[in-house]
C-alpha positions as CSV (number, residue, x, y, z in Angstrom):
1,M,-91.7,-7.7,-17.2
2,T,-90.4,-5.0,-14.8
3,R,-89.8,-1.5,-15.9
4,K,-86.8,0.6,-15.0
5,K,-87.8,3.3,-12.6
6,K,-87.6,6.8,-14.1
7,T,-85.0,9.0,-12.5
8,R,-84.5,12.7,-12.5
9,S,-80.8,12.2,-11.7
10,L,-78.2,12.5,-14.3
11,A,-75.7,10.4,-12.2
12,D,-76.5,7.2,-14.1
13,K,-75.8,8.9,-17.4
14,V,-72.5,10.4,-16.5
15,T,-69.5,8.5,-18.0
16,I,-66.7,10.8,-16.9
17,R,-65.2,10.9,-13.4
18,T,-66.6,14.1,-11.9
19,G,-65.8,13.7,-8.2
20,R,-69.2,12.6,-7.2
21,R,-69.4,9.7,-4.8
22,K,-71.1,7.3,-7.3
23,D,-68.5,8.1,-9.9
24,Y,-65.7,7.7,-7.4
25,K,-67.1,4.3,-6.3
26,K,-67.2,3.1,-9.9
27,W,-63.6,4.3,-10.5
28,R,-62.4,2.7,-7.3
29,H,-64.0,-0.6,-8.3
30,E,-62.4,-0.5,-11.7
31,N,-58.9,0.6,-10.5
32,P,-58.2,-1.4,-7.3
33,D,-54.4,-1.1,-7.7
34,Q,-54.5,2.7,-7.5
35,V,-56.5,2.8,-4.3
36,T,-54.6,2.6,-1.0
37,S,-55.6,3.4,2.6
38,S,-54.2,6.5,4.2
39,R,-51.2,6.0,6.5
40,R,-53.2,7.4,9.4
41,F,-56.0,4.9,8.9
42,V,-53.5,2.0,8.7
43,A,-51.7,3.1,11.8
44,K,-55.0,3.4,13.7
45,K,-56.0,-0.1,12.7
46,Q,-52.7,-1.5,13.6
47,Q,-52.9,0.1,17.1
48,Q,-56.5,-1.3,17.5
49,R,-55.3,-4.8,16.6
50,K,-52.4,-4.7,19.0
51,L,-54.8,-3.5,21.8
52,Q,-57.3,-6.2,20.9
53,A,-54.5,-8.9,21.1
54,V,-53.4,-7.6,24.5
55,R,-56.9,-7.7,25.8
56,K,-57.5,-11.2,24.4
57,L,-54.2,-12.5,26.0
58,A,-55.2,-11.0,29.4
59,R,-58.6,-12.6,29.2
60,Q,-57.1,-16.0,28.4
61,Q,-54.6,-15.8,31.2
62,S,-57.1,-14.6,33.8
63,G,-59.6,-17.4,32.9
64,Q,-59.8,-20.7,34.8
65,T,-58.2,-23.7,33.2
66,I,-60.3,-26.8,32.7
67,A,-59.2,-30.3,32.2
68,I,-60.4,-31.7,28.8
69,H,-60.7,-35.5,28.9
70,P,-59.2,-35.9,32.4
71,D,-59.7,-39.6,32.5
72,K,-57.6,-40.1,29.3
73,A,-54.6,-38.0,30.5
74,G,-52.3,-41.1,30.8
75,D,-53.2,-42.6,27.5
76,N,-50.6,-42.0,24.8
77,S,-52.0,-44.3,22.1
78,P,-55.6,-43.4,21.2
79,G,-57.8,-46.1,19.8
80,E,-56.2,-49.0,21.6
81,P,-57.9,-50.4,24.7
82,S,-55.5,-51.1,27.6
């Protein structure tokens, strides 16, 4: 049987929200509907996603095209031998 480690901290014994990080994390976990990201953070992430999409599109367009299954390009009914 394992023993609980003794702690000198009172953080575990606090039941009210005091502004400490641990208390805030607990409150945030219990109240997800009251927690929202800041507008600045949301705007930053939207900008990053747009930039990422532009870069991905540029990579796709600059890459070489390869023919997948080039010998079956004329077949329009898979599974039937002709």
